[in-house]
C-alpha positions in Angstrom: 0.3 0.0 0.2 1.4 3.3 -0.8 1.8 6.0 2.0 1.4 9.5 2.1 2.3 12.3 4.7 0.0 15.0 5.0 1.9 18.2 6.6 -0.6 21.0 7.5 -1.1 22.9 10.8 -5.0 23.1 10.3 -6.2 19.8 11.7 -9.6 20.1 10.0 -7.5 20.1 6.7 -5.4 17.2 7.4 -8.5 15.5 8.7 -10.3 16.1 5.2 -7.4 15.1 3.2 -6.6 11.8 5.5 -10.2 10.6 4.9 -10.2 11.3 1.5 -6.6 9.7 1.0 -7.3 6.6 3.1 -11.0 6.0 1.0 -8.9 5.9 -2.0 -6.7 3.1 -0.7 -3.5 5.0 0.7 -1.9 4.7 4.1 -1.9 8.1 5.6 0.5 9.8 8.3 -0.2 13.1 9.5 2.0 16.5 10.6 1.0 19.8 12.4 4.3 21.1 10.7 7.5 20.4 8.8 9.8 19.6 11.7 7.3 16.8 12.8 6.5 15.6 9.3 10.4 15.3 8.6 10.7 13.0 11.6 8.1 11.0 10.6 9.9 10.9 7.0 13.1 9.8 8.6 11.3 7.3 10.6 9.2 5.5 8.4 9.4 6.9 4.9 6.2 7.6 2.6 5.7 7.5 -1.1 4.5 11.0 -1.3 4.4 14.3 0.7 1.4 16.7 0.7 2.8 19.9 2.4 1.1 23.3 3.4 3.4 26.3 3.1 2.5 28.7 5.6 2.8 26.9 9.1 4.8 27.6 12.4 7.6 25.8 13.7 8.9 25.0 10.3 7.1 26.1 7.3 6.8 24.2 3.8 9.4 25.8 1.7 11.9 24.9 4.3 10.3 21.6 4.6 10.6 20.9 0.8 14.0 22.0 0.5 15.0 19.3 3.3 13.2 17.0 1.8 14.9 17.7 -1.8 18.4 17.1 -0.2 17.8 14.0 2.1 15.1 12.2 -0.3 15.7 13.5 -4.0 13.5 11.1 -5.3 10.4 12.1 -2.8 7.5 13.2 -4.5 6.1 16.4 -3.4 2.3 18.3 -3.4 2.6 22.0 -2.1 -0.5 23.1 -1.0 -1.1 27.1 0.2 -4.0 29.5 0.9 -1.2 32.2 0.7 -0.4 34.5 3.6 1.4 37.8 3.4 1.5 37.3 -0.1 -0.7 35.4 -2.7 -0.9 32.1 -2.8 0.4 32.0 -6.3 3.6 33.6 -5.0 4.4 30.8 -2.4 3.4 27.8 -4.8 5.7 29.4 -7.4 8.4 29.3 -5.0 7.8 25.8 -4.0 7.8 24.5 -7.6 11.1 26.3 -8.5 12.7 24.4 -5.3 11.3 20.9 -6.3 7.4 20.5 -5.3 6.3 18.3 -8.5 2.5 19.6 -8.2 1.1 22.6 -6.2 -2.5 23.5 -5.5 -4.2 26.8 -4.1 -6.4 26.6 -1.5 -9.6 25.9 -1.1 -9.7 22.8 -3.6 -11.7 20.3 -4.6 -10.5 16.8 -3.0 -11.0 15.4 -6.6 -8.1 17.5 -7.7 -5.8 16.3 -4.5 -6.8 12.6 -5.2 -6.0 13.2 -9.2 -2.8 14.6 -8.4 -1.8 11.8 -6.0 -2.7 9.2 -8.6 -0.6 10.9 -11.4 2.5 11.0 -9.2 2.3 7.9 -7.3 -0.6 5.7 -8.8 -2.6 3.0 -6.2 
């Protein structure tokens, strides 16, 4: 079974994605920030990471950089609702540093499932 790690400081967003991904047949791990997410990845690696970009403790851009450095083949989807700047600005940076796909919040769950399927299959 393919494993996915969802990193987002919004517990409702994590739970929503967790349930949708599990129903689609994936095993799902969750983390509230990049620091926790990187620890999970180091202890029990996953096939794909979905990470928010604006989070406390360790934000998504830094998390993507570390994932790229330590796990160069890791598939990554970056998500963002924006912050001080537009979501597109943050997502553009995420794409530049190694996210395979990006998605602005809010998004349709079918879209995230389609991107996961595209990147790692079932």
